[in-house]
C-alpha positions as CSV (number, residue, x, y, z in Angstrom):
1,M,-4.0,-19.3,28.1
2,K,-2.3,-16.0,29.6
3,K,-1.1,-15.5,26.0
4,V,-3.9,-16.0,24.1
5,F,-5.9,-14.0,26.5
6,L,-3.6,-11.0,26.3
7,A,-3.7,-11.4,22.6
8,I,-7.2,-11.1,22.3
9,L,-7.7,-8.2,24.5
10,S,-5.1,-6.4,22.3
11,L,-7.0,-7.1,19.3
12,L,-10.1,-5.9,20.7
13,I,-8.4,-2.6,22.0
14,T,-7.2,-1.9,18.4
15,I,-11.1,-2.9,16.9
16,L,-12.4,-0.2,19.7
17,C,-9.7,2.3,19.0
18,N,-10.2,2.2,14.9
19,Q,-14.4,2.5,15.8
20,A,-13.5,5.7,17.7
21,N,-11.5,7.1,15.5
22,M,-14.0,6.2,12.3
23,Y,-16.9,7.7,14.7
24,A,-14.1,11.0,15.2
25,L,-14.2,11.3,11.7
26,N,-18.2,10.8,10.9
27,Q,-18.9,13.3,13.6
28,S,-16.7,16.0,11.6
29,S,-18.2,14.7,8.8
30,N,-20.1,17.8,8.3
31,H,-17.5,20.4,8.9
32,H,-14.7,21.1,5.4
33,K,-12.2,18.1,5.8
34,P,-8.4,19.1,5.6
35,V,-6.4,18.4,2.5
36,I,-4.0,15.6,3.7
37,A,-0.8,14.9,1.4
38,L,1.7,12.0,2.0
39,A,5.2,12.0,1.2
40,L,6.8,8.8,0.9
41,G,10.6,8.4,1.1
42,G,13.0,5.9,-0.6
43,G,14.6,3.2,0.9
44,G,14.7,0.2,-1.1
45,I,13.0,-3.3,0.6
46,K,12.3,-1.1,3.4
47,G,9.9,1.3,2.0
48,A,7.3,-2.1,1.8
49,A,6.7,-0.2,4.7
50,H,4.8,2.4,3.2
51,I,2.1,-0.7,2.5
52,G,1.7,-0.7,6.1
53,V,1.2,2.8,6.8
54,L,-1.2,3.4,3.8
55,R,-3.4,0.2,5.0
56,I,-3.9,2.0,8.4
57,L,-4.8,5.0,7.7
58,A,-7.0,3.6,5.0
59,Q,-8.8,1.1,7.9
60,N,-9.3,4.4,9.7
61,G,-10.8,6.6,7.1
62,I,-8.2,9.0,6.6
63,K,-8.5,10.2,2.9
64,I,-5.1,11.4,1.5
65,D,-5.6,13.7,-1.2
66,Y,-2.5,13.6,-2.3
67,I,1.0,11.7,-2.6
68,A,4.8,12.4,-3.7
69,G,6.7,9.4,-4.3
70,C,10.7,9.0,-4.1
71,S,12.3,5.7,-5.4
72,M,10.0,2.7,-3.7
73,G,7.7,5.5,-2.2
74,S,7.0,6.2,-5.9
75,I,6.5,2.7,-6.5
76,V,4.0,1.7,-3.7
77,G,2.4,5.4,-3.9
78,G,2.2,5.1,-7.9
79,L,0.2,2.2,-7.9
80,Y,-1.7,2.6,-5.3
81,C,-3.0,5.9,-6.5
82,A,-3.9,3.9,-9.6
83,G,-6.0,1.9,-7.5
84,L,-4.4,-1.6,-6.8
85,P,-5.1,-2.9,-3.8
86,L,-2.9,-3.1,-1.0
87,N,-2.9,-6.5,-0.8
88,K,-1.8,-6.7,-4.7
89,I,0.9,-4.5,-3.7
90,E,2.2,-6.5,-1.1
91,E,1.7,-10.0,-3.0
92,I,4.1,-8.7,-5.9
93,L,6.6,-7.8,-3.0
94,V,6.3,-11.0,-1.0
95,K,6.5,-13.0,-4.3
96,K,9.9,-11.0,-5.6
97,E,8.1,-10.3,-8.9
98,L,8.2,-6.7,-8.4
99,Q,12.5,-6.8,-7.3
100,K,13.0,-9.6,-10.5
101,K,11.7,-7.6,-13.1
102,Y,13.4,-4.4,-11.3
103,A,17.2,-5.4,-12.3
104,P,17.4,-9.0,-12.9
105,G,20.1,-10.6,-11.7
106,F,21.0,-7.7,-9.5
107,L,23.5,-8.3,-6.7
108,T,25.0,-11.6,-8.3
109,P,28.3,-12.8,-8.8
110,R,28.7,-11.1,-12.0
111,V,27.6,-7.6,-11.2
112,L,29.6,-7.7,-7.7
113,L,32.8,-8.3,-9.4
114,T,32.0,-5.5,-12.0
115,P,34.4,-2.2,-10.8
116,L,32.2,0.6,-11.2
117,T,34.7,2.4,-13.5
118,S,33.8,-0.7,-16.1
119,L,30.4,0.6,-16.3
120,K,30.6,2.6,-19.5
121,I,32.1,-0.6,-21.1
122,L,28.8,-2.5,-20.3
123,G,26.8,0.2,-21.9
124,S,26.6,0.5,-25.3
125,H,27.9,3.7,-27.2
126,R,24.2,4.1,-28.0
127,H,23.1,4.0,-24.3
128,Y,23.7,5.9,-21.3
129,A,26.1,4.1,-18.7
130,G,24.5,1.4,-16.3
131,L,24.0,-2.2,-15.8
132,F,20.4,-2.8,-16.3
133,N,18.2,-0.7,-18.6
134,S,14.4,-0.2,-17.2
135,K,12.5,-1.8,-20.0
136,K,11.3,-5.3,-18.6
137,F,10.6,-3.0,-15.3
138,E,8.2,-0.2,-17.3
139,A,6.7,-2.9,-19.4
140,Y,5.8,-4.9,-16.3
141,L,4.3,-2.0,-14.3
142,N,2.5,-1.2,-17.7
143,D,0.9,-4.7,-17.2
144,L,-0.2,-4.2,-13.6
145,L,-1.9,-0.7,-14.2
146,P,-5.6,-0.5,-15.2
147,D,-6.2,0.4,-18.8
148,N,-7.6,4.3,-17.9
149,K,-5.0,4.8,-15.4
150,K,-1.7,4.2,-17.3
151,T,-1.0,8.1,-17.4
152,I,-0.3,10.1,-14.0
153,E,-2.9,12.9,-15.1
154,S,-5.6,9.8,-15.0
155,L,-5.1,8.5,-11.6
156,D,-7.8,9.6,-8.7
157,I,-5.5,10.3,-6.2
158,P,-3.1,13.0,-7.6
159,F,0.3,12.0,-7.8
160,C,4.1,12.9,-8.6
161,A,7.0,11.0,-8.9
162,V,10.4,12.7,-7.4
163,V,13.3,12.3,-9.8
164,T,16.5,13.5,-10.1
165,N,18.1,15.1,-13.6
166,L,21.6,14.1,-14.1
167,L,21.6,17.3,-16.2
168,D,21.6,20.2,-14.3
169,G,21.8,18.0,-10.5
170,K,18.6,19.5,-9.5
171,S,15.0,17.4,-8.4
172,Y,11.8,17.7,-10.3
173,K,8.9,16.0,-9.8
174,L,7.0,14.2,-12.9
175,T,2.9,14.9,-12.8
176,V,1.7,14.0,-16.6
177,G,2.5,11.4,-18.6
178,S,3.6,7.8,-18.7
179,L,2.9,6.7,-15.0
180,A,5.1,3.8,-15.3
181,K,8.1,5.6,-17.2
182,A,7.9,8.2,-13.9
183,I,8.1,5.6,-11.6
184,V,10.6,3.9,-13.4
185,A,12.8,7.4,-13.3
186,S,12.0,7.7,-9.9
187,S,13.6,4.2,-8.9
188,A,16.6,3.7,-11.1
189,L,19.3,3.3,-8.8
190,P,22.6,5.1,-10.5
191,P,24.9,3.3,-11.6
192,F,23.2,0.0,-11.4
193,V,20.1,1.3,-13.6
194,R,20.5,3.4,-16.5
195,P,19.0,6.8,-16.7
196,V,15.4,7.2,-18.0
197,V,14.9,9.6,-20.6
198,I,12.2,12.2,-20.6
199,N,11.7,15.2,-22.5
200,N,15.3,15.5,-23.4
201,C,16.0,15.0,-19.0
202,L,18.2,12.1,-18.0
203,Y,16.6,10.8,-14.6
204,V,17.4,9.1,-11.8
205,D,16.7,7.9,-8.5
206,G,14.7,10.7,-6.6
207,A,16.9,10.1,-3.4
208,V,19.7,11.2,-4.7
209,R,18.3,14.7,-4.1
210,S,15.1,14.1,-2.2
211,N,15.0,11.2,-0.4
212,V,11.6,12.0,1.8
213,P,9.8,14.2,-1.2
214,T,8.2,16.8,1.6
215,V,8.9,19.9,-0.8
216,S,7.0,18.4,-3.7
217,A,4.2,16.9,-1.6
218,R,4.2,21.1,0.0
219,Q,3.6,22.3,-3.5
220,Y,0.0,21.0,-3.4
221,N,-0.8,23.4,-0.7
222,P,-2.3,20.4,1.9
223,D,-3.4,21.4,5.2
224,I,-1.6,18.4,6.7
225,L,1.5,17.0,5.4
226,I,2.2,13.3,6.5
227,A,5.9,12.0,5.7
228,V,6.8,8.5,6.0
229,C,11.0,8.4,6.7
230,V,12.3,4.7,6.4
231,D,15.9,5.9,7.3
232,N,18.2,4.3,9.4
233,Y,18.3,6.1,13.0
234,L,22.2,7.4,13.1
235,E,23.2,5.9,16.2
236,P,26.6,5.5,17.1
237,M,28.8,2.8,16.2
238,H,31.9,1.2,17.3
239,K,35.2,1.7,15.7
240,N,35.5,-2.0,15.0
241,N,32.5,-2.0,12.3
242,F,34.5,0.0,9.7
243,H,36.9,-2.7,8.9
244,S,35.3,-3.5,5.8
245,M,34.5,-1.5,2.6
246,K,31.1,-2.5,2.8
247,N,30.1,-0.9,5.9
248,V,32.2,2.3,5.6
249,A,30.5,2.9,2.5
250,A,26.5,2.0,4.0
251,R,27.8,4.2,7.0
252,V,28.8,7.2,4.5
253,R,25.2,6.8,2.8
254,D,23.2,6.7,5.8
255,I,24.7,9.8,7.0
256,L,24.3,11.3,3.5
257,V,20.5,10.4,3.4
258,F,20.0,11.3,6.8
259,V,21.7,14.7,6.8
260,A,19.3,15.7,3.5
261,D,16.5,14.4,5.0
262,E,16.9,16.1,8.3
263,H,15.8,19.8,6.2
264,H,13.5,18.1,4.4
265,L,11.4,16.5,7.5
266,Q,11.1,19.7,9.0
267,K,8.6,20.6,6.6
268,A,6.2,17.8,7.4
269,D,3.3,18.1,10.0
270,I,3.3,14.7,11.0
271,I,6.8,12.3,10.9
272,I,6.0,8.7,10.6
273,S,9.1,6.2,10.7
274,P,9.0,2.6,10.9
275,E,11.6,0.7,12.6
276,V,13.1,-0.9,9.6
277,D,16.9,0.0,10.6
278,E,17.4,-3.8,10.6
279,I,16.6,-4.4,7.2
280,P,18.8,-4.3,4.6
281,V,17.9,-1.7,1.6
282,L,18.5,-4.5,-1.1
283,S,17.5,-7.1,0.9
284,K,16.3,-10.2,-1.3
285,K,14.6,-12.4,1.4
286,T,10.5,-12.4,2.0
287,A,10.7,-12.5,5.8
288,D,12.2,-8.6,5.2
289,V,9.3,-7.4,3.4
290,T,6.7,-8.5,5.8
291,K,8.7,-7.4,8.5
292,A,8.8,-4.1,6.6
293,I,5.0,-3.5,6.2
294,A,4.3,-4.7,10.0
295,A,6.3,-1.8,10.9
296,G,4.7,0.3,8.9
297,E,1.8,-0.7,10.5
298,K,2.9,-0.2,13.7
299,A,4.4,3.1,13.4
300,T,1.1,4.4,12.3
301,Q,-1.3,2.9,14.6
302,Q,1.3,4.0,17.3
303,I,1.2,8.1,15.7
304,L,-2.2,7.9,14.9
305,P,-3.7,9.8,17.7
306,Q,-1.8,12.8,16.9
307,I,-3.0,12.6,13.5
308,M,-6.4,12.6,14.3
309,A,-5.9,15.3,16.8
310,L,-4.5,17.3,13.8
311,I,-7.8,16.9,12.1
312,N,-10.0,17.7,14.9
313,N,-8.1,20.4,15.5
314,Y,-8.7,21.8,11.9
315,N,-12.4,21.4,12.2
316,S,-12.6,22.7,15.3
317,K,-11.1,26.1,13.3
318,K,-13.8,26.0,10.5
């Protein structure tokens, strides 16, 4: 009975807090609303946390004016800007529909036993190197999108997909053209997925240069920039963890991404960091998807008072 009572009490407190936040927003409706941009970072299945973040923001009446997405952030962010309900985006991840279309057979024995040096052999001389092309993934995304929301410029919420150009090594944001192709390019993880050709550029996963795309989001000149980072926190590790190649490679990847993101996160006004360290980037477990979403909801709920304070502070200056 005690557990039931505590659960009910917790639910009531959450409802009251949500109502208080909505009241605060309504009270300030006569003031000029601050422009809010969201930078959604990459992180594979960890990035399902973005669904939880968007859900809590929407439930509390916080309207997002711009979204910049990278990798999984571009998938969730792009579909959301196209008007897909968050429950639908959650469903396609929980049912693994999106994962299967992204890279059929990804991490099967055939892939794992293939040396990276042989990738150029697997790809036809007519194609750029990579184990998978993105045609099925792009077609799948196109089918999901409403007929009137197939291009980036047609979206109700302005959106950009952040990509990396292999030709010059620089980061770019895609703001026009096919939304599905832009999402595919932003999440094309090399060397597994072939680079995506757009306007004579070879684009791959935006995380190579800008995993949490705050720089791109800042170009919208928002009054408030919220960044969502699903990186692993760099806690000290024992030397016994590094007897396997897998652990060494994962640690190096975490270090490189963490160092790069430290710079980008400094440009955010609010940083939401869901606790997803225990979820593998390439997890195939449905439980990890729901766990990541719950982590996004929890982290956003915890930082909600800071977001509301920024909004109210902005209104008090107007």
